C-alpha positions as CSV (number, residue, x, y, z in Angstrom):
1,M,-28.1,-6.4,16.9
2,G,-30.9,-8.7,16.0
3,Q,-33.8,-7.1,18.0
4,H,-36.5,-4.9,16.5
5,P,-37.1,-1.5,18.0
6,D,-39.7,-1.5,20.7
7,R,-41.8,1.0,18.8
8,T,-43.7,-0.2,15.8
9,L,-43.9,2.6,13.3
10,D,-46.9,3.4,11.1
11,R,-45.8,2.9,7.5
12,M,-46.9,6.3,6.2
13,G,-46.1,8.1,9.4
14,Q,-42.6,7.0,9.9
15,R,-39.9,9.7,9.1
16,I,-37.1,8.1,7.2
17,V,-33.9,10.0,6.4
18,V,-31.6,8.6,3.8
19,I,-28.0,10.0,3.8
20,G,-26.5,9.6,0.4
21,A,-28.2,10.1,-3.0
22,G,-26.0,7.6,-5.0
23,T,-27.1,4.3,-6.4
24,A,-28.3,2.7,-3.1
25,G,-29.8,5.8,-1.5
26,A,-31.7,6.9,-4.7
27,R,-33.0,3.4,-5.2
28,L,-34.3,3.2,-1.7
29,A,-36.0,6.5,-1.9
30,L,-37.6,5.5,-5.2
31,R,-38.9,2.2,-3.6
32,L,-40.3,4.1,-0.6
33,K,-42.0,6.9,-2.6
34,G,-45.6,7.1,-1.6
35,R,-45.1,4.5,1.2
36,A,-43.3,6.6,3.8
37,D,-42.2,10.1,4.7
38,V,-38.7,10.1,3.1
39,T,-36.0,12.8,3.0
40,L,-33.1,12.0,0.7
41,V,-30.0,14.0,1.5
42,G,-27.2,14.3,-1.0
43,A,-24.0,16.3,-0.8
44,E,-23.3,16.5,-4.6
45,P,-24.8,19.4,-6.6
46,H,-26.2,16.9,-9.2
47,A,-29.3,14.9,-9.5
48,P,-28.7,11.2,-8.7
49,Y,-26.6,9.6,-11.4
50,N,-25.1,6.2,-12.3
51,R,-21.3,6.2,-11.5
52,V,-20.8,3.2,-13.7
53,L,-21.3,5.4,-16.8
54,L,-18.7,8.1,-15.9
55,A,-16.0,6.5,-18.0
56,D,-18.4,6.6,-21.0
57,V,-19.1,10.3,-20.4
58,L,-15.4,11.0,-20.2
59,A,-14.8,9.1,-23.4
60,G,-17.4,11.2,-25.1
61,R,-19.8,8.4,-25.9
62,Y,-22.6,9.8,-23.7
63,G,-23.6,13.1,-22.4
64,A,-23.8,13.6,-18.6
65,D,-27.7,13.5,-18.8
66,I,-27.6,9.9,-19.9
67,T,-26.2,8.9,-16.4
68,A,-29.4,10.1,-14.6
69,L,-31.0,7.5,-12.3
70,P,-34.8,7.1,-12.1
71,D,-36.2,10.1,-10.3
72,P,-36.4,9.3,-6.5
73,G,-38.2,12.5,-5.7
74,P,-36.7,15.7,-4.2
75,V,-33.1,15.6,-2.9
76,L,-32.0,17.9,-0.1
77,Q,-28.6,19.0,-1.3
78,D,-26.6,19.5,1.9
79,R,-23.8,17.9,3.8
80,V,-24.5,15.9,7.0
81,V,-22.1,16.9,9.8
82,R,-23.3,14.9,12.7
83,I,-25.8,12.2,13.8
84,D,-27.4,12.6,17.2
85,R,-28.6,9.1,18.0
86,E,-30.2,10.0,21.4
87,A,-32.3,12.8,19.9
88,R,-32.7,11.0,16.6
89,Q,-31.7,13.9,14.6
90,V,-29.4,14.5,11.6
91,H,-27.4,17.8,11.8
92,L,-26.7,19.5,8.4
93,A,-24.2,22.1,7.3
94,A,-26.7,24.6,5.9
95,T,-30.2,23.7,7.0
96,D,-32.1,22.8,10.2
97,P,-31.6,19.4,11.8
98,L,-33.8,16.5,10.5
99,A,-35.7,14.3,12.9
100,Y,-35.9,10.6,12.0
101,D,-37.7,7.5,13.2
102,S,-35.4,5.4,10.9
103,L,-32.1,6.6,9.5
104,V,-30.4,5.0,6.5
105,L,-26.7,5.5,5.8
106,A,-26.0,5.1,2.1
107,T,-22.8,7.2,2.2
108,G,-21.0,5.1,-0.4
109,S,-17.2,5.1,-0.7
110,N,-14.4,7.5,-1.0
111,P,-11.4,7.4,-3.4
112,V,-8.1,6.3,-1.9
113,L,-5.6,9.1,-2.4
114,P,-2.1,7.7,-2.0
115,P,0.3,9.4,0.4
116,L,2.8,10.4,-2.3
117,R,5.3,13.2,-2.2
118,G,3.8,16.0,-4.1
119,L,0.3,15.3,-2.8
120,T,0.7,15.8,0.9
121,E,-0.7,19.4,0.8
122,G,-3.7,18.6,-1.5
123,L,-4.0,17.8,-5.2
124,P,-2.2,20.1,-7.7
125,E,-4.6,21.7,-10.2
126,N,-4.0,19.1,-12.9
127,V,-4.2,16.0,-10.6
128,Y,-7.6,14.4,-10.4
129,A,-9.4,11.6,-8.6
130,F,-12.0,9.8,-10.7
131,R,-15.0,9.0,-8.6
132,T,-17.7,11.7,-9.0
133,M,-19.4,13.6,-11.7
134,D,-17.5,16.7,-10.8
135,D,-14.2,14.7,-11.3
136,C,-15.4,13.5,-14.7
137,L,-16.5,17.0,-15.8
138,A,-13.2,18.5,-14.6
139,L,-11.2,15.9,-16.6
140,D,-13.5,16.5,-19.6
141,Q,-12.4,20.1,-19.6
142,V,-8.7,19.5,-19.7
143,V,-8.1,16.3,-21.8
144,R,-7.1,17.1,-25.3
145,E,-5.5,15.4,-28.3
146,G,-1.9,14.5,-27.6
147,A,-2.1,15.4,-23.9
148,R,0.3,13.2,-21.8
149,A,-1.9,11.5,-19.2
150,V,-0.7,9.2,-16.4
151,V,-3.3,7.0,-14.6
152,I,-2.0,5.7,-11.3
153,G,-3.9,2.4,-10.4
154,G,-4.6,-0.6,-12.7
155,G,-7.8,-1.8,-11.1
156,L,-11.2,-1.7,-12.9
157,L,-11.6,2.0,-12.5
158,G,-8.1,2.8,-13.7
159,V,-8.5,0.6,-16.8
160,L,-11.8,2.2,-17.7
161,C,-10.4,5.7,-17.2
162,A,-7.3,5.0,-19.2
163,R,-9.4,3.6,-22.0
164,A,-11.6,6.7,-22.0
165,L,-8.7,9.1,-22.1
166,A,-7.1,7.2,-25.0
167,E,-10.4,7.5,-26.9
168,R,-10.2,11.3,-26.4
169,G,-6.8,11.3,-28.1
170,A,-4.5,11.5,-25.0
171,Q,-1.2,9.7,-24.8
172,V,-1.9,7.4,-21.8
173,V,0.5,5.6,-19.4
174,L,-1.2,3.3,-16.9
175,A,1.0,2.5,-13.8
176,Q,-0.1,-0.5,-11.7
177,Q,1.7,-1.4,-8.5
178,G,0.5,-5.1,-8.6
179,E,1.6,-7.9,-10.7
180,H,-1.2,-7.6,-13.2
181,L,-4.2,-5.4,-14.1
182,M,-7.5,-5.8,-12.3
183,E,-6.2,-8.1,-9.6
184,R,-9.6,-8.2,-7.8
185,Q,-11.4,-9.5,-10.8
186,L,-8.9,-11.3,-13.1
187,D,-6.1,-13.9,-13.0
188,A,-2.8,-13.2,-14.7
189,E,-3.8,-14.8,-18.1
190,A,-7.0,-12.8,-18.4
191,A,-5.2,-9.7,-17.3
192,E,-2.7,-10.1,-20.1
193,L,-5.5,-10.0,-22.6
194,V,-6.8,-6.7,-21.1
195,R,-3.2,-5.4,-21.3
196,E,-3.0,-6.3,-25.0
197,H,-6.4,-4.7,-25.6
198,L,-5.1,-1.5,-24.0
199,G,-2.0,-1.7,-26.0
200,L,-4.1,-1.7,-29.2
201,R,-5.3,1.7,-28.1
202,G,-1.8,3.0,-27.7
203,I,-1.9,2.8,-23.9
204,E,1.4,2.1,-22.3
205,V,1.0,-0.2,-19.3
206,H,3.5,-0.6,-16.5
207,T,2.9,-3.3,-13.9
208,E,4.8,-4.1,-10.7
209,C,5.5,-0.4,-10.8
210,R,5.7,1.6,-7.6
211,V,5.1,5.4,-7.9
212,R,7.3,7.4,-5.5
213,E,6.4,11.0,-6.2
214,V,4.3,13.4,-8.1
215,R,6.6,16.1,-9.3
216,T,5.3,19.6,-9.3
217,R,6.3,23.1,-10.6
218,Q,4.5,26.2,-9.5
219,G,1.5,24.3,-8.3
220,R,1.1,22.0,-11.3
221,A,2.1,18.4,-11.7
222,V,4.7,17.9,-14.4
223,G,5.5,14.2,-14.0
224,V,5.4,11.0,-12.0
225,A,8.7,9.6,-10.5
226,L,8.8,5.8,-10.1
227,A,10.8,3.9,-7.5
228,D,13.4,2.9,-10.1
229,G,14.1,6.5,-10.8
230,Y,12.3,6.6,-14.1
231,V,10.1,9.8,-14.6
232,L,6.9,9.9,-16.6
233,G,6.2,13.3,-18.0
234,A,2.5,14.4,-17.5
235,D,0.1,17.1,-18.5
236,L,-2.5,15.5,-16.3
237,I,-2.6,12.8,-13.7
238,V,-5.5,10.6,-12.6
239,L,-5.5,8.8,-9.2
240,A,-7.5,5.5,-9.6
241,C,-6.1,3.8,-6.5
242,G,-9.3,2.2,-5.3
243,V,-12.0,3.2,-2.9
244,R,-12.8,2.6,0.8
245,P,-16.2,2.6,2.5
246,S,-17.3,6.1,3.8
247,T,-17.7,5.4,7.5
248,L,-16.8,8.6,9.2
249,L,-20.3,9.6,10.2
250,A,-21.0,6.2,11.6
251,R,-17.7,6.1,13.5
252,E,-18.4,9.5,15.1
253,A,-21.9,8.3,16.0
254,G,-20.5,5.3,17.9
255,L,-21.8,2.6,15.5
256,D,-20.0,-0.6,15.0
257,V,-17.5,-0.2,12.1
258,R,-14.9,-2.6,10.8
259,T,-14.0,-2.3,7.1
260,G,-17.6,-1.0,6.6
261,I,-20.6,-0.2,8.8
262,V,-21.5,-3.5,10.2
263,V,-25.1,-4.6,9.5
264,D,-27.2,-7.7,10.2
265,D,-29.6,-9.6,7.9
266,E,-32.1,-6.8,8.1
267,L,-29.4,-4.3,7.2
268,R,-29.5,-2.8,10.7
269,T,-26.4,-1.3,12.4
270,S,-25.6,-1.7,16.0
271,D,-28.3,1.0,16.6
272,P,-31.6,-0.7,15.5
273,A,-33.0,2.7,14.4
274,I,-30.2,3.1,11.8
275,H,-29.6,1.0,8.7
276,A,-26.7,1.0,6.2
277,I,-26.7,-0.1,2.5
278,G,-24.4,0.0,-0.5
279,D,-20.7,0.5,-0.6
280,C,-20.5,1.7,3.0
281,A,-22.2,-1.4,4.5
282,E,-20.4,-4.5,5.7
283,H,-22.7,-7.6,5.8
284,R,-21.4,-10.9,7.1
285,G,-17.9,-9.6,7.0
286,R,-18.1,-8.5,3.4
287,T,-18.2,-5.2,1.6
288,Y,-19.1,-5.3,-2.1
289,G,-18.4,-2.0,-3.8
290,L,-20.6,-2.9,-6.8
291,A,-23.9,-1.6,-8.2
292,T,-25.9,-4.9,-8.1
293,P,-25.5,-5.5,-4.3
294,A,-26.4,-1.8,-3.6
295,L,-29.6,-2.2,-5.6
296,E,-30.5,-5.5,-4.0
297,Q,-29.8,-4.1,-0.5
298,A,-32.0,-1.0,-1.2
299,D,-34.9,-3.2,-2.4
300,A,-34.6,-5.5,0.6
301,L,-34.5,-2.6,3.1
302,A,-37.6,-1.0,1.5
303,G,-39.4,-4.2,2.4
304,F,-38.0,-4.2,6.0
305,L,-39.0,-0.6,6.6
306,T,-42.6,-1.0,5.3
307,D,-43.6,-4.6,5.6
308,R,-41.1,-5.9,8.1
309,S,-40.7,-8.8,5.7
310,G,-37.8,-11.0,4.5
311,T,-34.1,-11.1,5.2
312,Y,-31.0,-10.1,3.2
313,E,-28.6,-13.0,3.0
314,G,-26.0,-11.5,0.7
315,T,-25.4,-11.0,-3.0
316,R,-23.9,-13.4,-5.5
317,A,-23.0,-10.6,-7.8
318,L,-22.1,-11.1,-11.4
319,T,-19.8,-8.4,-12.8
320,R,-20.3,-7.7,-16.5
321,L,-19.0,-4.9,-18.6
322,T,-17.6,-3.8,-21.9
323,L,-14.4,-1.9,-21.9
324,T,-15.4,0.1,-25.0
325,G,-18.8,1.0,-26.4
326,Q,-17.7,1.4,-30.0
327,G,-19.8,-1.5,-31.2
328,S,-18.9,-4.9,-32.5
329,A,-15.6,-5.6,-34.0
330,A,-15.3,-5.2,-37.7
331,Q,-14.8,-8.6,-39.3
332,G,-11.7,-9.4,-41.2
333,S,-9.5,-12.4,-41.9
334,T,-8.6,-12.7,-38.2
335,G,-12.0,-11.6,-36.8
336,Q,-10.3,-8.6,-35.3
337,G,-11.3,-4.9,-35.8
338,S,-9.4,-1.8,-35.5
339,A,-8.3,-0.7,-32.0
340,G,-11.0,1.9,-32.0
341,Q,-13.8,-0.6,-32.9
342,L,-12.8,-3.7,-31.0
343,P,-14.8,-4.1,-27.8
344,L,-13.6,-6.2,-24.9
345,D,-16.5,-7.8,-23.0
346,L,-15.8,-9.1,-19.5
347,A,-17.7,-11.1,-17.0
348,T,-16.6,-12.4,-13.6
349,F,-18.5,-14.3,-10.9
350,G,-17.8,-15.9,-7.6
351,D,-14.3,-16.6,-6.6
352,P,-12.1,-17.5,-9.6
353,S,-9.0,-18.1,-7.4
354,I,-7.7,-21.6,-7.3
355,R,-7.2,-23.8,-4.2
356,E,-5.6,-27.2,-3.9
357,G,-8.0,-29.9,-5.1
358,D,-10.0,-27.6,-7.3
359,D,-11.0,-28.7,-10.8
360,V,-10.1,-26.0,-13.4
361,I,-10.5,-25.6,-17.1
362,R,-9.2,-22.8,-19.2
363,L,-9.9,-22.1,-22.9
364,T,-7.8,-19.5,-24.7
365,D,-8.0,-18.3,-28.3
366,A,-5.1,-15.9,-28.9
367,T,-6.3,-15.0,-32.4
368,R,-9.8,-13.9,-31.3
369,R,-8.5,-12.7,-27.9
370,T,-10.9,-14.7,-25.9
371,Y,-10.3,-16.4,-22.5
372,R,-12.6,-18.5,-20.3
373,K,-11.9,-20.1,-16.9
374,V,-14.2,-21.9,-14.5
375,V,-13.3,-23.3,-11.1
376,V,-15.2,-26.3,-9.6
377,R,-14.8,-27.1,-5.9
378,D,-16.6,-30.1,-4.3
379,D,-18.6,-30.6,-7.5
380,R,-19.9,-27.1,-7.3
381,L,-19.2,-24.2,-9.6
382,V,-17.5,-21.5,-7.4
383,G,-16.2,-18.9,-9.8
384,G,-15.1,-18.0,-13.3
385,V,-13.8,-15.4,-15.7
386,L,-14.9,-14.8,-19.3
387,L,-13.2,-12.4,-21.7
388,G,-14.1,-11.6,-25.3
389,E,-17.1,-13.8,-25.8
390,L,-19.9,-14.1,-23.2
391,G,-22.2,-16.6,-24.8
392,A,-21.9,-19.1,-22.0
393,V,-22.2,-16.6,-19.1
394,G,-26.0,-17.1,-18.6
395,A,-25.8,-20.8,-18.1
396,L,-22.6,-20.5,-16.0
397,A,-24.2,-17.8,-13.8
398,D,-27.3,-19.9,-13.3
399,A,-25.2,-22.9,-12.2
400,W,-23.2,-20.7,-9.8
401,H,-26.2,-19.1,-8.3
402,A,-27.8,-22.5,-7.7
403,A,-24.8,-23.5,-5.6
404,E,-25.8,-27.2,-6.1
405,P,-23.7,-30.1,-7.2
406,L,-23.2,-30.2,-10.9
407,P,-24.8,-33.1,-12.9
408,Q,-22.3,-36.0,-13.1
409,D,-22.5,-36.0,-16.8
410,A,-21.6,-32.3,-17.1
411,S,-18.0,-32.0,-18.1
412,L,-16.0,-28.9,-17.4
413,H,-15.5,-28.4,-21.1
414,H,-19.2,-28.4,-21.7
415,L,-19.6,-25.7,-19.0
416,L,-17.7,-23.3,-21.3
417,T,-19.7,-24.0,-24.5
418,H,-22.1,-21.3,-25.6
419,D,-25.1,-23.0,-24.1
420,G,-23.3,-23.9,-20.9
421,G,-23.9,-27.6,-21.5
422,L,-26.5,-27.6,-18.7
């Protein structure tokens, strides 16, 4: 990698095929609209939508139409079956092959389906992944007041799904194999606050809990058996066990694939006529799996494909979300609202794990259920977690993005004040 193709393409004349109409692919097509001949191919029978909002749709806060992304132009709804690099063609399941001058893989990621007993021959009719709009709509049809729902997986997706099902009146059990919830984003103390928040919604959380089997009867799941022999009865089961980059097309085409499809600073794969962006791409040894990097990569690639300008050096992504959209907490003597009203705001940035020699400060308010932690390494802010109140997140994110030594008079405590102390 690292060399431009020998042929320089006319901007409007180049034929660009984008595989994948998710966040990254739709954004790229939107940026290239009117600047190149673009064909956007998507396998889902829906207009491009924002996956981040699926939990809100499931909870009933939004209709599915609210998730629509800005219109990228026409989408060819078909499934790609093969890439012919020598002929520069994309072969489709139902339509004629597409010729390309530049090909972009925005194939996203696939849900991880655990190899549990009871799932080896496919998913029973009441067991669901939670990744696509179709998954969300299927769950929407079956969840009801009092239904027993087991969510397997306590990462971000599992937490959001459990919260949404509880808002619909389901009796929810969340089973997490790891030591605490949301291990990729949170440390143990912050995760305990999330666990308490879920408990207020009546969600039963089991951590360090290994699922052994999905028990079925006449093609339907009836429960989840744990390794200790305990069985959780279930009317429906959701698998939220994480995702992995969708790389099959790239592998079969002979491209360099590790965890994701390997790309350089111009988001080119090992074939200079093919690029990759979004969840499926691995840049400088890292896959992101977040919306912000996908959008930034799409914007950068639009420039590379039209102006041959700039480089992509990676994303310093800030994750920010609210676990419930029910509005601000009702004020009372403790500052807490009811379980249905109380939101839990969360922001994480950088690497909040702690190494020997790091300076760390934590501020916890158990009454208000707030938690803040920042990590400083070699006089630079390298990561942090904020839960409950995000007044300081702007200044903290600015200091983290700058990646410069902090002012000598900036104490760690001041970093966590509402104005960041900077």
